[in-house]
RONUTOR-897847 format. One record per atom (N, C-alpha, C): x, y, z. Coordinates in steps of 0.02 Angstrom, whole numbers, plus 32768, in hexadecimal, padded with zeros to 4 digits. Layout:
XYZ ...
END
This chain:
64A0FE4CB365 648AFE4DB314 648CFE1EB306 64DAFE0CB2F3 64E4FDC2B2C2 64BBFD97B2E0 64BCFD7FB320 649AFD41B346 645AFD3FB332 643DFD81B343 63FDFD8CB32C 63EAFD7BB2DC 63FBFD87B2B6 6407FD80B26A 6404FD3EB26B 643DFD1BB281 6440FCCEB281 641CFCACB298 63EAFCBCB2D3 63ACFCA9B2E5 637CFC93B2A3 636AFCE6B2A5 6336FCF2B26E 633CFCC4B232 637CFCC2B211 638AFC9CB1DD 6382FC61B1E0 639FFC3BB21D 638FFBF5B222 6345FBDAB227 631AFC0CB246 62CCFC02B258 62ACFC0CB215 62BBFC3EB1E5 629CFC4CB1B0 62AEFC12B172 62FFFC07B17E 6309FBE4B13C 62E9FB92B148 62EAFB55B194 62CBFB2FB18F 627AFB3EB181 6260FB55B195 621DFB79B17B 6210FB7BB144 622FFB9EB118 623BFBACB0CC 6236FB60B0AE 6274FB39B0CE 627BFAFCB0A5 6240FACAB0AD 622BFAC7B0DE 6204FA9FB0FA 61CFFAADB0BB 61B3FAFDB0BE 6165FB05B09E 6182FB08B053 61C5FB12B047 61D3FB0EAFF7 61C1FACEAFDC 61BFFA8EAFF0 61ADFA59AFD7 616BFA4BAFBE 6142FA7DAFD5 6103FA7EAFB5 60FFFAC3AF87 612FFAC4AF67 6135FB0AAF3A 6107FB08AEF6 60F2FAB8AEEE 60B4FAB2AEB0 606DFAAFAECF 607AFAC7AF1B 6033FADBAF2A 6033FB22AF53 6050FB4FAF2F 605FFB96AF4B 6069FB9FAF7F 6090FB82AFAB 60ACFB7EAFF0 60E0FB8FAFF7 6112FBA5AFF0 6167FBCAB00C 6153FC0CB023 619EFC17B041 61B7FC47B066 6207FC46B053 622AFC75B04B 626BFC7CB045 6290FC43B01C 629AFC49AFE2 62BDFC1CAFB4 628DFBFCAF8B 624CFC01AF86 621AFBE0AF62 61F7FC24AF35 61BEFBFEAF1C 6197FC31AEF1 6153FC2BAEEA 612AFC59AEFC 60D9FC4EAEFF 60C7FC24AEC1 60EFFC37AE87 60D0FC0CAE56 60D8FBB7AE5C 60B8FB94AE44 60B5FB4EAE4C 60F9FB39AE0F 612DFB3CAE22 6179FB28ADE9 6152FAE2ADB7 614CFAFEAD7C 6150FAB1AD53 6112FAA8AD3F 60D1FAC6AD5A 609CFAB1AD53 606FFAB2AD05 6098FAD2ACE9 608BFAF0AC9F 609CFABFAC67 607CFAADAC3E 608FFA8CAC10 6092FA9AABBD 6073FA7AAB9B 6064FA84AB57 601FFA9FAB4F 603AFAF2AB13 6004FB07AB0B 5FFDFB48AB32 603CFB50AB67 6034FB80ABA5 603BFBD5AB68 6037FBD2AB3E 6052FC18AB23 6024FC36AADD 5FEDFC01AADC 5FBBFC00AAAB 5F7CFC1CAAD6 5F67FC5AAAB2 5F2CFC6FAADB 5EF0FC54AAB1 5EBFFC38AAC1 5E8DFC1EAA9C 5E5AFC5CAA77 5E26FC54AA54 5DF8FC80AA30 5DE8FC9BAA6C 5DB1FCD5AA53 5D92FCFBAA85 5D5AFCD1AAA3 5D3CFCCBAAF1 5D1BFCB1AB0C 5D2BFC92AB60 5D0EFC76AB6C 5D14FC4CABC9 5D33FC0BABC5 5D6BFC0CABE4 5D8EFBCCABE7 5D98FBB9AC34 5D8CFB75AC32 5D94FB55AC7D 5DCCFB2BAC7D 5E07FB39ACAF 5E4AFB0CAC98 5E39FADDACE6 5E5CFAB1ACF0 5E65FA91AD39 5EAFFA63AD34 5ED4FA8EAD5C 5F0AFA6DAD7E 5F15FA44ADB3 5F3DFA01ADA2 5F3BF9C9ADEF 5F88F9D0ADEF 5F91F9B9AE2D 5FD4F9ACAE3E 5FDFF99AAE7C 6028F961AE80 602CF930AEB2 6081F939AEAD 6091F961AEF0 60C5F95BAF0B 60EEF940AF4A 611EF926AF39 614BF903AF85 618DF90BAF7D 61A9F921AFBD 61E1F92CAFD3 6200F917B006 6236F8E9B00D 626DF8D4B03D 629FF8EFB062 62BDF926B03C 62F7F945B034 6305F977B02E 631FF9A3B047 6342F9E6B05D 6383F9EAB053 638DFA1AB020 63C0FA31B006 63DAFA76B01B 6428FA80B030 6445FAA8B045 646DFAE0AFFB 647CFB1DB02F 6495FB4BAFE7 64C4FB2DAFBD 64E1FAF3AFD7 6518FAC9AFB0 650FFA8BAF85 64BBFA82AF98 6493FA4FAF78 64AAFA0BAFA0 64BDFA12AFDA 64C8F9CBAFF6 6480F9C7B035 646EF991B030 6445F970B061 6443F977B0A7 6409F9A7B0B6 63FFF9B6B0F6 63E6F985B125 6417F95EB151 6408F923B177 63D2F91CB1B5 6398F937B19C 6361F940B1CF 631EF909B1AE 6307F8F1B1DB 62ADF8C8B1CE 628CF902B1B5 627BF8F1B172 6251F926B158 6228F90EB115 61F7F922B111 61B2F905B0E6 618BF92FB0C5 6174F94FB089 613CF96AB07B 6112F937B053 60C8F947B055 60ADF92CB014 607BF95CB018 6072F974AFDD 603FF9AFAFB8 6018F99CAF8B 5FD9F99DAF85 5FA2F9A1AF4B 5F7CF9D6AF50 5F7DF9F4AF1B 5F49FA27AF04 5F15FA22AEBF 5EE9FA45AEBE 5EB8FA37AE96 5EAAFA8AAE81 5EB1FA99AE48 5EBDFAF4AE3B 5E7EFB06ADF9 5E50FB0AAE0D 5E20FB27ADDE 5E42FB5EADBA 5E39FB7CAD6E 5E43FBCAAD47 5E0FFBC4AD26 5DEFFC0FAD2A 5DD8FC2BACF7 5DF3FC5DACCB 5DFBFC40AC93 5E1AFC81AC57 5DE6FCA0AC29 5DDBFCDCAC34 5DACFD09AC0F 5DC4FD29ABCC 5DD0FD19AB89 5DF3FD2DAB50 5DB2FD55AB3C 5DC6FDA9AB2F 5D94FDCEAB12 5D9DFDD3AAD5 5D72FE03AAB2 5D7BFE0EAA74 5DA6FE62AA65 5DB9FE69AAA0 5DDEFEBCAA9B 5E27FEA4AA84 5E3FFED1AA54 5E85FEC1AA3C 5EA1FF12AA61 5EDFFF04AA84 5F1CFF29AA99 5F4CFF20AA90 5F76FF59AA75 5FB9FF5AAA50 5FC4FF26AA28 5F90FF17AA07 5F87FED4A9DA 5F76FE90A9EF 5F72FE96AA2C 5F6CFE47AA53 5F31FE49AA65 5F0DFE0BAA6E 5ECDFDFBAA8D 5EBFFDFAAAD9 5EA9FE1AAAF1 5EA2FE32AB40 5E7BFDFBAB61 5E89FDDBAB99 5E87FDA5ABAF 5E83FDB7AC0A 5E65FD99AC26 5E6AFD9FAC7D 5E5EFD4DAC92 5E7CFD47ACC9 5E74FCF9ACDA 5E81FD07AD33 5E65FCCAAD56 5E68FCC1AD8D 5E68FC7CADB0 5E9DFC69ADE8 5EACFC30ADF1 5E98FC13AE44 5E69FBEDAE51 5E6CFBEDAEA9 5E68FBA5AEB8 5EAFFB99AEC8 5ED3FB54AEE1 5EB0FB3EAF19 5EAAFB04AF19 5E97FAD6AF57 5EBEFAA1AF60 5EE8FAB8AFA7 5F22FA7FAFBA 5F18FA5FAFFE 5F31FA21AFF5 5F44F9F9B02F 5F86F9EEB040 5F9BFA0AB07B 5FF0F9FFB086 6002F9E8B0CA 602AF9ACB0CC 604CF98EB107 609BF98DB106 6097F9A0B13C 60D4F9B2B14B 6106F97DB18A 613DF96DB177 615BF949B1C8 61ADF958B1C3 61B6F96DB1F5 6201F993B1F6 621AF985B24C 6243F95AB253 625CF960B291 6237F943B2CD 6212F912B2B9 61E8F8F4B2E2 6193F911B2E4 618DF95CB2C5 6151F97FB2CA 6137F969B287 60E7F96EB295 60C7F970B255 6085F99BB25E 6072F9C4B21B 6049F9DBB21C 601FF9DFB1D4 5FD6F9F4B1D5 5FB2F9F6B19C 5F8CFA3BB18A 5F85FA4AB14F 5F50FA81B147 5F3AFA76B105 5F04FA8BB10C 5ED8FA6EB0C6 5EA2FAC1B0AA 5E90FAC1B06D 5E64FAFEB067 5E72FB24B024 5E5FFB62B020 5E69FB8EAFF5 5EAEFBA3AFEE 5EE3FBA0AFCB 5F1CFBBDAFCC 5F25FC07AFB1 5F5CFC23AF97 5F69FC58AF7F 5F45FC70AF3A 5F16FCA0AF30 5F01FCACAEDF 5F1AFCC8AEB7 5F0AFCB1AE7D 5F3FFCD2AE3F 5F07FD0AAE1E 5F1AFD3DAE05 5EF0FD74ADD0 5F19FD8CADAC 5F0AFD8DAD62 5F37FDA5AD35 5F23FDC1ACF3 5F3DFDD8ACD6 5F29FE04AC90 5F5DFDEEAC62 5F4CFDE8AC22 5F88FDDDABDD 5F7AFDE9ABAA 5F97FDEFAB7C 5F8DFDF2AB35 5FA9FDC2AB08 5F83FDAEAAD7 5F8FFD63AAB7 5F99FD85AA6D 5FCDFD67AA4E 5FE9FD6DAA0D 5FECFD36A9E6 5FD1FD3DA99E 5FE8FCF8A982 6001FD03A936 604BFCF8A93B 606CFD10A902 6064FCDFA8C2 6044FC90A8CA 603CFC7AA89F 6002FC41A8B3 5FF4FC0DA88C 5FBBFBD4A8A1 5FEBFBB2A8DC 6032FBB1A8D9 6063FB87A908 6077FBA8A945 6083FBE7A931 60A8FC0DA96C 6087FC45A98A 6084FC41A9CF 6051FC72A9F7 6085FC8AAA30 607CFCC2AA49 608DFCE5AA82 6064FCFEAAB1 6070FD08AAFE 6041FD2BAB2F 6066FD59AB59 6067FD98AB5C 607EFDB1AB85 6053FDCFABC2 606BFDB6AC05 602BFDC9AC41 6055FDE6AC7D 6029FDFFACAF 603BFDF9ACF7 6001FDDAAD15 6014FDBDAD43 5FF2FD94AD84 6006FDC2ADC6 5FD2FDBEADED 5FD2FDD7AE2E 5FB5FD9CAE51 5FEBFD95AE92 5FE3FD46AEC9 5FCBFD60AEFF 5F8BFD6AAF02 5F76FD7BAF57 5F79FD46AF83 5F92FD65AFC4 5F88FD42B00A 5F42FD27B02B 5F26FCFFAFEC 5EECFCEAB00F 5EDEFCA7B035 5F22FC7CB036 5F27FC3EB058 5F2EFC4AB0A9 5F20FC17B0CB 5F33FC0DB111 5F7DFC12B10D 5F8BFC42B146 5FCFFC2EB16C 5FD7FC45B1B3 6000FC24B1D9 6014FC2FB21B 6058FC3BB229 607DFC66B23C 60BEFC6DB236 60D0FC26B25E 60BDFC06B298 60C9FBE0B2D5 60CBFB8BB2B4 609FFB8AB27C 6091FB40B251 60C1FB4AB220 60DBFAF7B215 6111FAE7B1EC 60E1FACEB1A0 60A3FAD7B1A1 607EFABFB173 6050FB00B159 606BFB1DB12A 603DFB5CB11E 6028FB5EB0C5 5FE3FB62B0B5 5FD6FB5CB074 5FC9FB97B04F 5FDFFBD7B07A 5FE8FC20B069 6031FC45B072 604BFC75B05A 6085FC93B06A 6083FCD7B07A 6043FCE7B088 602CFD27B0B4 6059FD5EB09E 6064FD5EB056 607BFDAEB032 6057FDADAFF4 6062FDE2AFE5 6057FDF2AF8D 6083FDEAAF62 6077FDD2AF1E 60AAFDCBAEDC 609FFDE0AE92 60CAFE00AE96 60B2FE18AE3C 60EEFDEBAE18 60D9FDD1ADDC 60F0FDAEADA0 60E3FDBFAD60 6118FDE2AD43 6115FDE5AD09 6125FDADACD0 60FBFD99AC98 6120FD50AC7B 6112FD5BAC2F 6130FD34AC16 6128FD20ABDA 6127FCE0ABBD 6106FCCBAB92 60F9FC88AB7B 60F7FC77AB34 611FFC45AB20 611DFC45AACD 610CFBFEAAB7 60F7FC00AA96 60CDFBAFAA73 60DEFBA0AA25 60F8FB59AA14 60F3FB54A9D9 60C7FB0CA9D9 6099FB0DA9B6 6072FAC6A9AB 6069FAB7A966 606DFA74A959 604BFA55A914 6030FA08A929 6010F9EFA8FB 5FF5F9A4A905 6021F97FA905 604DF982A8CF 608CF94EA8C5 60CBF97AA8D3 60EBF965A8F8 6139F986A8F1 614DF9ABA93C 617CF9D9A93F 6192F9EDA975 6159FA25A997 614FFA21A9D6 612FFA3BA9F6 6155FA66AA39 6154FA9DAA53 6174FABAAA83 6155FAFAAAA2 6162FAFAAAD4 6152FB3DAB14 6167FB47AB3E 6176FB86AB51 6196FB94AB89 617AFBD9ABA1 6179FBE5ABE1 6162FC1AAC1D 6191FC2AAC3C 619AFC6DAC3B 61D0FC8CAC52 61B0FCC2AC85 61B6FCC8ACCC 61A4FCEBACF8 61DBFCFDAD34 61C3FD43AD44 61F0FD6FAD7D 61CBFD7CADAA 61DBFD6BADE9 61B5FD86AE2A 61C9FDA6AE57 61A1FDE8AE60 61ACFE11AE97 6192FE06AEE1 61A8FE01AF06 6181FDE3AF4E 6178FE1BAF7B 614DFE2EAF89 6140FE62AFD2 6149FE36B023 6152FE51B043 6170FE4AB08D 612AFE2EB0B5 6141FDEEB0D4 6114FDD0B0E9 6107FDEBB13C 60E9FE0FB148 60D3FE38B17C 60D1FE1BB1C1 60BFFDD9B1C2 60D2FDAEB206 610AFD94B20A 6143FD93B1E5 6181FD82B201 61B6FDBAB1E9 61A5FDDEB1BA 61C8FE15B1AE 620BFDFAB17E 61E5FDCEB160 6210FDA6B12D 6205FDC3B0EA 623CFDC5B0B0 6227FDDCB06D 6259FDACB04E 6231FD92B027 624AFD4FAFF0 626DFD7AAFBA 62A8FD63AFA5 62C7FD86AF6A 629AFD75AF30 62BCFDAEAEEC 6299FDA1AEBA 62B7FD58AE81 6289FD41AE62 6292FD01AE59 6271FCF4AE03 6298FCD5ADDB 629FFCCDAD8A 6287FC8DAD90 625CFC79AD6A 6255FC26AD71 622FFC25AD24 622FFBE1AD00 6217FBCDACCC 61FCFB82ACBC 61CBFB83ACA8 61A1FB3BAC99 61BDFB31AC57 61AEFAE6AC34 61C1FAE4ABF4 61B4FAA3ABE2 6199FA87ABA5 618FFA59AB7D 6195FA53AB2E 61B8FA15AB30 61BDFA11AAF1 61AEF9C7AAD3 618CF9C3AA96 617AF97AAA7D 6176F968AA3A 6156F939AA2D 6149F92FA9E6 6101F90DA9CB 60E4F939A9B2 60A4F925A998 6098F8F3A972 6069F8B3A976 606FF876A95D 6030F87BA940 600AF8ACA922 5FC6F8B2A8ED 5F98F894A90C 5F80F88CA942 5F5DF85EA958 5F3AF87CA994 5F44F8C4A9AE 5F3FF8DBA9DC 5F72F8DDAA20 5F95F8A8AA0E 5FDCF8B6AA3C 6017F8CDAA37 601FF8ECAA7D 6070F905AA61 6098F8EEAAA5 60C8F8C6AA8E 60FCF8AEAAD3 613AF8C9AACF 614BF8EAAAF6 6199F8F6AB18 61BBF8FBAB50 61D0F933AB68 61E9F947ABA8 61D0F98AABC5 61CCF993AC01 61B7F9CEAC12 61DDF9E7AC54 61DCFA18AC76 6204FA31ACAB 6206FA78ACBD 6239FA80ACF1 6231FAD5AD07 6284FAD9AD22 6296FB1CAD17 62C7FB44AD39 62C8FB6FAD66 62D0FB71AD93 62BDFBA3ADD5 6308FBB9ADEB 630EFC08ADEC 6358FC2DAE12 633CFC60AE2E 634EFC63AE7C 6345FCA9AEA0 6378FCD8AE8D 635AFD13AE79 6389FD45AE53 63ABFD7EAE81 637FFD84AEC8 6399FDB8AF06 6396FD7FAF46 63AAFDBAAF61 63A8FD8FAFAA 637AFDA2AFD4 6361FD6AAFFA 6332FD6FB03D 633FFDA4B069 630AFDD1B083 6316FDFBB0C0 62F4FDEEB0FA 630AFDDEB130 62E5FDDEB17A 6303FE0AB19A 62C1FE3BB1B3 62CFFE70B1E3 62F7FEA3B1BD 62F2FEABB178 632CFED5B155 6379FEBAB151 637EFE70B162 63CFFE60B155 63BFFE37B11C 63E6FE40B0E0 63F3FE2AB0A3 6420FDE5B0BF 63F9FDBFB0A5 641EFD5CB0B8 642AFD53B075 647DFD59B067 64A0FD2EB016 648BFCE3B02F 648AFCC5B057 647BFC82B04E 6438FC60B04F 6408FC82B029 63D1FC6AB031 63A8FC68AFE3 63D1FC77AFB6 63BAFC64AF6C 63AFFC28AF59 6378FC1CAF3F 6361FBBEAF2D 6371FBB6AEE6 6383FB73AED9 6394FB75AE8D 6362FB2DAE8B 6359FB1CAE3F 633EFAD8AE4B 6322FAC4ADFA 6326FA95ADE3 630DFA85ADA8 62E7FA42ADA3 62C4FA3EAD77 6295F9EAAD6F 628DF9E0AD17 628EF9A4AD1D 627BF98CACDD 6253F93CACDE 6239F92CACB0 6214F8F4ACB2 61E0F8E6AC68 61CEF8B1AC5B 619FF8A2AC1A 6161F8CFAC1F 613CF8DEABEE 6118F91CABF1 60DDF8F8ABAE 60A6F8FDABB3 6074F8F7AB7C 6040F91FAB6E 601CF91DAB43 5FEAF93FAB2D 5FB3F910AAFF 5F6AF925AB14 5F37F903AADB 5F10F93AAAD6 5F0DF945AA9A 5ED8F975AA73 5E9FF952AA5E 5E58F968AA68 5E28F92BAA4E 5E1FF958AA08 5E2CF988AA06 5E15F9B0A9B5 5DE7F9D2A9B9 5DBAF9D1A9F4 5D74F9F5A9F8 5D71FA27AA37 5DAAFA50AA41 5DACFA79AA71 5DCFFA71AAAD 5DDCFA2FAAC5 5DF3FA25AAFC 5E29FA02AB0F 5E5BFA04AB34 5E9AF9D9AB2C 5EBFF9D5AB77 5EDEF99AAB85 5EF2F98DABC6 5F46F97AABB2 5F65F9A5ABF6 5FBAF987ABF6 5FC6F973AC3B 5FFEF944AC39 600BF930AC7E 6065F926AC6D 607CF92FACAE 60C9F922ACA4 60ECF90FAD06 611AF8E5ACEE 612CF8D4AD2F 6181F8EEAD3A 6181F916AD69 61B9F93AAD72 61EEF928ADA1 622CF916ADA6 625FF915ADD8 628EF944ADEA 6293F969AE19 62C1F9AAAE24 630AF980AE39 633AF9B4AE14 6383F9A3AE20 63A4FA00AE2C 63E7F9EAAE23 6417FA2EAE39 63E2FA61AE66 63D9FA43AEA2 63ACFA73AED3 63DDFA93AEFE 63B6FAC7AF11 63F4FAF7AF41 63B6FB0CAF79 63C3FB05AFB9 639DFB2EAFEB 634DFB22AFD0 634EFAF1AFC3 62FEFAD6AFB7 62F8FA94AFD0 62B3FA77AFD6 62B3FA31AFBF 62B6FA17AF87 62BAF9CBAF8A 62C1F9B0AF43 628AF976AF43 6264F977AF1E 6230F94BAF15 6216F93FAEC8 61EAF916AEC6 61DFF90BAE80 617BF914AE7E 6165F90FAE51 610DF910AE50 60F4F912ADFD 60C7F90EAE01 608DF8F9ADD0 606AF941ADC0 6065F94DAD78 6033F98CAD80 6003F984AD4C 5FCCF994AD3E 5FA4F986AD0F 5F81F9D3AD05 5F62F9E8ACC1 5F3CFA25ACAB 5F0FFA0CAC75 5ECAFA1AAC81 5E9BFA14AC59 5E7AFA56AC40 5E68FA6BAC03 5E3BFA94ABE6 5DF9FA8AABD5 5DC7FAB1ABE5 5D7EFAA6ABCA 5D64FAE4ABAE 5D52FAF0AB76 5D27FB38AB60 5CE5FB21AB86 5CC3FB71AB9B 5C86FB68AB9E 5C42FB60AB80 
END
């Protein structure tokens, strides 16, 4: 049984690490997250007034290093390039629940993923894993806001256990979250989004990813002309072991951090744009890379 588990672990870990590099497009298993780490930026915790809103997320990610459980580079030929465009619809209702404004949202990511490893290449494109959620928004003051929500990530993306490039994870995920926003036209601005993932089993591989804690953040200074400039990034830590055919593997816990410049432009007319560039570091059991992420919001 030990040798069987070792073979399963090796196969699953290599596959997971390969797919992990495309975490920003929702395509990992075993040491990653269905949520695109670091995708959120300024204004993440501020729910807008009742109405329907359209958001568009864009991301570009590339990695050419794999890190093992000790943070050492795995010496193999490896490269991942991922581009994602993710439309999001948010409906903020007039309904109050527990003192908060009730809202619903859905995200449908469109993904292009290219993977090269050990001389083998693969590409996958199309609709990735969709997200559906509901939450409550609270406004403590004109400057301080927060959101409590639960997201459900559905396995709608293409998946083939024999492929090294998959834009879907092939299992369900439940993600409770808390987001806090402090905003002002001139002076300090800060946002944080804290999430915890509960992952179901991938029925095709009998692999169940461990639970995960991850945090997106941004901190900057408002310049009183619509612009905010500062830093943004994320912190990710897998908190429980992966399980392969019931075997709990203590060597599969992932970890990563990222940091880079972050900006926001608010038109003052109901729409704004954010952008940030993130470089990953302190990585364990994951791919290490960098990427650009953009978010725009428009009211209907």
